[in-house]
C-alpha positions, -999 to 999 in steps of 0.1 A, spaced: -644 4 -614 -645 -34 -618 -625 -56 -597 -626 -84 -618 -594 -94 -632 -608 -108 -662 -631 -76 -670 -599 -53 -663 -576 -75 -686 -603 -71 -713 -613 -34 -709 -574 -24 -712 -570 -46 -744 -557 -30 -775 -586 -50 -792 -612 -29 -771 -595 5 -776 -598 1 -814 -639 -17 -810 -646 18 -786 -628 40 -814 -648 23 -840 -682 28 -819 -676 64 -811 -666 73 -846 -699 56 -860 -723 70 -838 -706 103 -823 -737 114 -804 -755 99 -773 -781 74 -783 -801 83 -751 -801 118 -754 -808 111 -792 -837 93 -783 -850 121 -761 -844 148 -788 -812 161 -774 -777 161 -791 -748 155 -766 -713 140 -780 -707 106 -770 -678 103 -752 -682 67 -734 -693 32 -749 -717 11 -726 -721 -26 -728 -760 -32 -729 -754 -63 -716 -728 -62 -690 -697 -78 -694 -698 -93 -658 -734 -105 -658 -720 -135 -672 -699 -161 -652 -671 -175 -674 -642 -157 -692 -655 -167 -727 -689 -155 -724 -673 -120 -712 -649 -121 -740 -676 -124 -763 -700 -96 -747 -671 -74 -745 -663 -75 -782 -696 -80 -797 -703 -45 -814 -740 -52 -813 -740 -47 -776 -725 -13 -775 -744 19 -773 -727 57 -777 -733 76 -743 -722 108 -729 -708 107 -692 -740 115 -673 -764 88 -693 -737 61 -690 -732 70 -652 -772 70 -647 -775 39 -662 -750 23 -642 -765 37 -611 -799 23 -618 -781 -11 -628 -763 -13 -598 -785 -7 -572 -771 -21 -537 -807 -41 -538 -807 -75 -523 -814 -87 -554 -785 -72 -573 -762 -82 -543 -774 -118 -544 -770 -121 -584 -736 -106 -583 -726 -131 -554 -738 -159 -576 -721 -150 -606 -688 -148 -585 -695 -179 -571 -699 -193 -605 -666 -181 -616 -650 -194 -588 -666 -228 -594 -657 -230 -635 -619 -217 -624 -610 -241 -594 -638 -271 -595 
């Protein structure tokens, strides 16, 4: 789970819970499994462009609540997408550090 306080506030909001339910109702089958010819119930909603990939709270909110940025997934597919995306490669670590620095700069400087 994220330690970013902006993300935590957004993911726990009633607005997100409504949008998440709407997405799962509209797409109750995992979109990744379906693309591979399987039919697995979707239990999670994934942000295609990660909410924390942008530096500002406004941009994070825009990504969080953009219906077109959502994908219905089963737990296995969701975990695999995150495992691949958040590898501990040097590039991933540097990108995360850069975004954290940009958020700090925007907030305090």
